[in-house]
VEXZA-868878 format. One record per residue (C-alpha): residue number from 0; residue in three letters; x, y, z. Coordinates in Angstrom, 1 decimal, padded with zeros to 4 digits. Layout:
<site pos="NUM" code="Ala" xx="X" yy="Y" zz="Z"/>
...
END
This chain:
<site pos="0" code="Met" xx="-000.1" yy="000.0" zz="000.0"/>
<site pos="1" code="Ser" xx="001.5" yy="003.3" zz="-000.9"/>
<site pos="2" code="Asn" xx="001.1" yy="006.5" zz="000.8"/>
<site pos="3" code="Thr" xx="-000.4" yy="009.5" zz="-001.1"/>
<site pos="4" code="Thr" xx="000.4" yy="013.0" zz="-000.3"/>
<site pos="5" code="Ser" xx="-002.9" yy="013.5" zz="001.3"/>
<site pos="6" code="Asp" xx="-002.1" yy="010.6" zz="003.7"/>
<site pos="7" code="Ile" xx="001.1" yy="012.0" zz="004.6"/>
<site pos="8" code="Asp" xx="-000.5" yy="015.4" zz="005.2"/>
<site pos="9" code="Asp" xx="-003.1" yy="013.8" zz="007.3"/>
<site pos="10" code="Glu" xx="-000.5" yy="011.8" zz="009.2"/>
<site pos="11" code="Asn" xx="001.8" yy="015.0" zz="009.8"/>
<site pos="12" code="Lys" xx="-001.1" yy="017.5" zz="010.2"/>
<site pos="13" code="His" xx="-000.8" yy="016.9" zz="014.2"/>
<site pos="14" code="Trp" xx="002.9" yy="017.7" zz="014.0"/>
<site pos="15" code="Leu" xx="002.6" yy="020.7" zz="011.8"/>
<site pos="16" code="Asn" xx="-000.2" yy="022.3" zz="013.9"/>
<site pos="17" code="Cys" xx="001.8" yy="021.8" zz="017.0"/>
<site pos="18" code="Trp" xx="005.3" yy="023.0" zz="015.7"/>
<site pos="19" code="Lys" xx="004.2" yy="026.2" zz="014.3"/>
<site pos="20" code="Arg" xx="003.2" yy="027.6" zz="017.6"/>
<site pos="21" code="Asn" xx="005.8" yy="029.8" zz="019.3"/>
<site pos="22" code="Asn" xx="004.7" yy="030.3" zz="022.8"/>
<site pos="23" code="Cys" xx="003.4" yy="028.4" zz="025.6"/>
<site pos="24" code="Gly" xx="-000.2" yy="029.9" zz="025.9"/>
<site pos="25" code="Ser" xx="-001.0" yy="029.5" zz="022.4"/>
<site pos="26" code="Cys" xx="000.5" yy="026.0" zz="022.2"/>
<site pos="27" code="Leu" xx="-001.5" yy="024.8" zz="025.2"/>
<site pos="28" code="Ser" xx="-004.7" yy="026.5" zz="024.2"/>
<site pos="29" code="Ser" xx="-004.7" yy="024.7" zz="020.8"/>
<site pos="30" code="Lys" xx="-007.2" yy="022.0" zz="019.9"/>
<site pos="31" code="Asp" xx="-004.5" yy="019.9" zz="018.7"/>
<site pos="32" code="Asn" xx="-003.2" yy="018.1" zz="021.9"/>
<site pos="33" code="Cys" xx="000.1" yy="019.8" zz="022.2"/>
<site pos="34" code="Gly" xx="002.7" yy="020.1" zz="024.9"/>
<site pos="35" code="Trp" xx="005.3" yy="022.9" zz="025.7"/>
<site pos="36" code="Cys" xx="008.9" yy="022.2" zz="026.2"/>
<site pos="37" code="Pro" xx="010.4" yy="025.4" zz="028.0"/>
<site pos="38" code="Tyr" xx="014.0" yy="024.8" zz="027.4"/>
<site pos="39" code="Ser" xx="014.0" yy="024.6" zz="023.7"/>
<site pos="40" code="Ala" xx="010.8" yy="026.8" zz="023.5"/>
<site pos="41" code="Thr" xx="008.9" yy="024.3" zz="021.2"/>
<site pos="42" code="Cys" xx="005.3" yy="023.1" zz="021.0"/>
<site pos="43" code="Val" xx="005.5" yy="019.4" zz="020.5"/>
<site pos="44" code="Pro" xx="002.7" yy="017.0" zz="019.6"/>
<site pos="45" code="Leu" xx="001.6" yy="014.7" zz="022.5"/>
<site pos="46" code="Pro" xx="000.7" yy="011.2" zz="021.9"/>
<site pos="47" code="Lys" xx="-002.9" yy="010.2" zz="021.9"/>
<site pos="48" code="Asn" xx="-004.4" yy="010.7" zz="025.4"/>
<site pos="49" code="Gly" xx="-001.2" yy="012.4" zz="026.2"/>
<site pos="50" code="Asn" xx="-000.9" yy="014.4" zz="029.4"/>
<site pos="51" code="Val" xx="001.4" yy="015.8" zz="032.0"/>
<site pos="52" code="Leu" xx="002.8" yy="012.3" zz="032.8"/>
<site pos="53" code="Ser" xx="003.7" yy="011.5" zz="029.0"/>
<site pos="54" code="Pro" xx="007.4" yy="012.0" zz="029.7"/>
<site pos="55" code="Ile" xx="007.4" yy="008.8" zz="031.9"/>
<site pos="56" code="Arg" xx="006.5" yy="006.6" zz="029.0"/>
<site pos="57" code="Asn" xx="008.2" yy="008.7" zz="026.2"/>
<site pos="58" code="Asp" xx="011.6" yy="009.8" zz="026.9"/>
<site pos="59" code="Lys" xx="011.9" yy="011.8" zz="023.6"/>
<site pos="60" code="Ile" xx="008.9" yy="013.8" zz="023.8"/>
<site pos="61" code="Cys" xx="011.0" yy="017.1" zz="023.9"/>
<site pos="62" code="Pro" xx="013.8" yy="018.1" zz="021.6"/>
<site pos="63" code="Phe" xx="016.4" yy="017.9" zz="024.5"/>
<site pos="64" code="Pro" xx="015.4" yy="014.7" zz="026.0"/>
<site pos="65" code="Phe" xx="017.9" yy="014.7" zz="028.8"/>
<site pos="66" code="Gln" xx="017.5" yy="018.5" zz="030.0"/>
<site pos="67" code="Glu" xx="013.8" yy="019.1" zz="029.5"/>
<site pos="68" code="Arg" xx="012.2" yy="015.5" zz="029.4"/>
<site pos="69" code="Tyr" xx="010.2" yy="016.1" zz="032.7"/>
<site pos="70" code="Glu" xx="009.8" yy="019.8" zz="032.3"/>
<site pos="71" code="Leu" xx="006.9" yy="019.2" zz="029.8"/>
<site pos="72" code="Arg" xx="003.8" yy="021.5" zz="030.2"/>
<site pos="73" code="Thr" xx="000.4" yy="020.5" zz="029.2"/>
<site pos="74" code="Ser" xx="-003.0" yy="022.0" zz="028.9"/>
<site pos="75" code="Thr" xx="-004.2" yy="020.0" zz="032.0"/>
<site pos="76" code="Phe" xx="-002.2" yy="022.3" zz="034.4"/>
<site pos="77" code="Gly" xx="-001.1" yy="025.0" zz="032.2"/>
<site pos="78" code="Cys" xx="002.3" yy="026.7" zz="031.5"/>
<site pos="79" code="Asn" xx="003.4" yy="027.1" zz="035.2"/>
<site pos="80" code="Cys" xx="003.3" yy="023.2" zz="035.9"/>
<site pos="81" code="Ser" xx="005.6" yy="020.8" zz="034.8"/>
<site pos="82" code="Thr" xx="005.7" yy="017.1" zz="035.1"/>
<site pos="83" code="Thr" xx="008.4" yy="017.5" zz="037.8"/>
<site pos="84" code="Ser" xx="006.3" yy="020.0" zz="039.8"/>
<site pos="85" code="Phe" xx="003.2" yy="017.8" zz="039.4"/>
<site pos="86" code="Leu" xx="005.1" yy="014.7" zz="040.6"/>
<site pos="87" code="Val" xx="006.6" yy="016.7" zz="043.8"/>
<site pos="88" code="Ser" xx="003.2" yy="018.0" zz="044.7"/>
<site pos="89" code="Leu" xx="001.8" yy="014.4" zz="044.4"/>
<site pos="90" code="Val" xx="004.5" yy="013.0" zz="046.5"/>
<site pos="91" code="Thr" xx="004.2" yy="015.8" zz="049.1"/>
<site pos="92" code="Val" xx="000.5" yy="015.3" zz="049.4"/>
<site pos="93" code="Phe" xx="000.8" yy="011.6" zz="050.0"/>
<site pos="94" code="Ser" xx="003.8" yy="012.0" zz="052.3"/>
<site pos="95" code="Thr" xx="001.7" yy="014.4" zz="054.3"/>
<site pos="96" code="Ile" xx="-001.2" yy="011.9" zz="054.6"/>
<site pos="97" code="Ala" xx="001.2" yy="009.2" zz="055.5"/>
<site pos="98" code="Ala" xx="002.9" yy="011.4" zz="058.2"/>
<site pos="99" code="Leu" xx="-000.5" yy="012.3" zz="059.7"/>
<site pos="100" code="Leu" xx="-001.5" yy="008.8" zz="059.7"/>
<site pos="101" code="Leu" xx="001.8" yy="007.7" zz="061.6"/>
<site pos="102" code="Leu" xx="001.3" yy="010.6" zz="064.2"/>
<site pos="103" code="Tyr" xx="-002.3" yy="009.6" zz="064.7"/>
<site pos="104" code="Leu" xx="-001.0" yy="005.8" zz="065.3"/>
<site pos="105" code="Leu" xx="001.6" yy="007.2" zz="067.5"/>
<site pos="106" code="Val" xx="-001.0" yy="009.2" zz="069.6"/>
<site pos="107" code="Lys" xx="-003.2" yy="006.3" zz="070.0"/>
<site pos="108" code="Leu" xx="-000.2" yy="004.0" zz="071.0"/>
<site pos="109" code="Ile" xx="000.7" yy="006.5" zz="073.8"/>
<site pos="110" code="Gln" xx="-002.8" yy="006.6" zz="075.0"/>
<site pos="111" code="Trp" xx="-002.9" yy="002.8" zz="075.1"/>
<site pos="112" code="Ala" xx="000.4" yy="002.9" zz="076.9"/>
<site pos="113" code="Arg" xx="-001.0" yy="005.3" zz="079.5"/>
<site pos="114" code="Ile" xx="-004.2" yy="003.3" zz="080.0"/>
<site pos="115" code="Gly" xx="-001.9" yy="000.1" zz="080.5"/>
<site pos="116" code="Ala" xx="000.3" yy="001.9" zz="083.0"/>
<site pos="117" code="Gln" xx="-002.7" yy="003.0" zz="085.0"/>
<site pos="118" code="Gly" xx="-004.2" yy="-000.5" zz="085.0"/>
<site pos="119" code="Arg" xx="-001.3" yy="-001.7" zz="087.2"/>
<site pos="120" code="Asn" xx="-002.4" yy="000.9" zz="089.8"/>
<site pos="121" code="Gly" xx="-006.1" yy="-000.2" zz="090.0"/>
<site pos="122" code="Gly" xx="-008.5" yy="-002.7" zz="088.6"/>
<site pos="123" code="Trp" xx="-012.1" yy="-003.9" zz="089.0"/>
<site pos="124" code="Glu" xx="-013.3" yy="-005.1" zz="092.4"/>
<site pos="125" code="Leu" xx="-016.2" yy="-007.5" zz="092.5"/>
<site pos="126" code="His" xx="-018.3" yy="-008.0" zz="096.0"/>
<site pos="127" code="Val" xx="-021.2" yy="-010.3" zz="096.5"/>
<site pos="128" code="Glu" xx="-024.0" yy="-008.6" zz="098.3"/>
<site pos="129" code="Asp" xx="-026.0" yy="-010.1" zz="101.1"/>
<site pos="130" code="Asp" xx="-028.8" yy="-010.9" zz="098.6"/>
<site pos="131" code="Gly" xx="-026.3" yy="-012.8" zz="096.4"/>
<site pos="132" code="Lys" xx="-026.0" yy="-010.2" zz="093.6"/>
<site pos="133" code="Pro" xx="-022.4" yy="-009.4" zz="092.4"/>
<site pos="134" code="Gln" xx="-021.5" yy="-005.7" zz="092.5"/>
<site pos="135" code="Gly" xx="-018.4" yy="-004.2" zz="091.1"/>
<site pos="136" code="His" xx="-016.5" yy="-001.1" zz="090.9"/>
<site pos="137" code="Val" xx="-013.2" yy="000.5" zz="089.7"/>
<site pos="138" code="Trp" xx="-010.6" yy="001.1" zz="092.5"/>
<site pos="139" code="Val" xx="-007.5" yy="003.1" zz="092.1"/>
<site pos="140" code="Arg" xx="-004.5" yy="002.4" zz="094.2"/>
<site pos="141" code="Lys" xx="-003.2" yy="005.7" zz="095.7"/>
<site pos="142" code="Ser" xx="000.1" yy="006.6" zz="094.4"/>
<site pos="143" code="Glu" xx="003.0" yy="007.5" zz="096.9"/>
<site pos="144" code="Ser" xx="004.8" yy="010.8" zz="096.3"/>
<site pos="145" code="Val" xx="008.4" yy="010.9" zz="096.0"/>
<site pos="146" code="Phe" xx="008.7" yy="012.8" zz="099.2"/>
<site pos="147" code="His" xx="006.7" yy="010.0" zz="101.1"/>
<site pos="148" code="Trp" xx="008.8" yy="007.2" zz="099.4"/>
<site pos="149" code="Val" xx="012.1" yy="008.8" zz="100.4"/>
<site pos="150" code="Trp" xx="010.7" yy="009.5" zz="104.0"/>
<site pos="151" code="Arg" xx="009.5" yy="006.0" zz="104.4"/>
<site pos="152" code="Lys" xx="012.9" yy="004.5" zz="103.2"/>
<site pos="153" code="Met" xx="014.8" yy="006.9" zz="105.6"/>
<site pos="154" code="Thr" xx="012.6" yy="006.1" zz="108.6"/>
<site pos="155" code="Gly" xx="012.2" yy="002.3" zz="108.0"/>
<site pos="156" code="Glu" xx="008.4" yy="002.6" zz="107.9"/>
<site pos="157" code="Lys" xx="006.5" yy="000.0" zz="106.3"/>
<site pos="158" code="Thr" xx="003.6" yy="000.4" zz="103.8"/>
<site pos="159" code="Ile" xx="000.4" yy="-001.5" zz="104.6"/>
<site pos="160" code="Glu" xx="001.0" yy="-004.0" zz="101.6"/>
<site pos="161" code="Glu" xx="004.5" yy="-004.6" zz="103.1"/>
<site pos="162" code="Thr" xx="003.1" yy="-005.2" zz="106.6"/>
<site pos="163" code="Asp" xx="000.3" yy="-007.4" zz="105.2"/>
<site pos="164" code="Arg" xx="002.8" yy="-009.4" zz="103.3"/>
<site pos="165" code="Ile" xx="004.9" yy="-010.0" zz="106.4"/>
<site pos="166" code="Asp" xx="001.9" yy="-010.9" zz="108.4"/>
<site pos="167" code="Glu" xx="001.0" yy="-013.5" zz="105.5"/>
<site pos="168" code="Glu" xx="004.4" yy="-015.0" zz="105.7"/>
<site pos="169" code="Arg" xx="003.9" yy="-015.7" zz="109.7"/>
<site pos="170" code="Thr" xx="000.5" yy="-017.2" zz="109.1"/>
<site pos="171" code="Pro" xx="000.7" yy="-020.8" zz="109.2"/>
<site pos="172" code="Leu" xx="-000.3" yy="-022.7" zz="106.0"/>
<site pos="173" code="Leu" xx="-002.0" yy="-025.5" zz="107.8"/>
<site pos="174" code="Ala" xx="-004.5" yy="-024.7" zz="110.8"/>
<site pos="175" code="Gly" xx="-003.0" yy="-027.2" zz="113.1"/>
<site pos="176" code="Glu" xx="000.7" yy="-025.8" zz="112.9"/>
<site pos="177" code="Ala" xx="001.9" yy="-023.7" zz="115.9"/>
<site pos="178" code="Thr" xx="003.8" yy="-020.5" zz="115.7"/>
<site pos="179" code="Gln" xx="007.1" yy="-020.3" zz="117.3"/>
END
């Protein structure tokens, strides 16, 4: 099958309509799906369904592929947004969301740790009432200040728990044993 002049003209129409534009505004406002390469100041035809991410798939989209490949501007975001700035903003948004999520999880972890630390100073106490119903309530062990702890250690004073523990150690395990 041979190409006629009209086939070549139709094939190159997209190229010609883009290459004739000489500034970013007219390039991006055209209906020909063109993109602007700022370093070479050229209006280039974008592939079908081309957008600001086209340089990822096409490394020769601009005349200076190494220098301006990711500096392509398209009509989606205009002359002030290149592929690089779009990708940077995308990474920034997702990084911020990830950092906020990690911060939220850290706050929750600290809250759970505080609840766990408070749990060892208290608990749930159950009583069986005279009518046989179980009744319960939360109890909290009173904490001792540093001053009282130091004073108790200096004077040799025992806490109620320590006194109870000593008394339990002196209590015989079997009822028939005599204490000496």
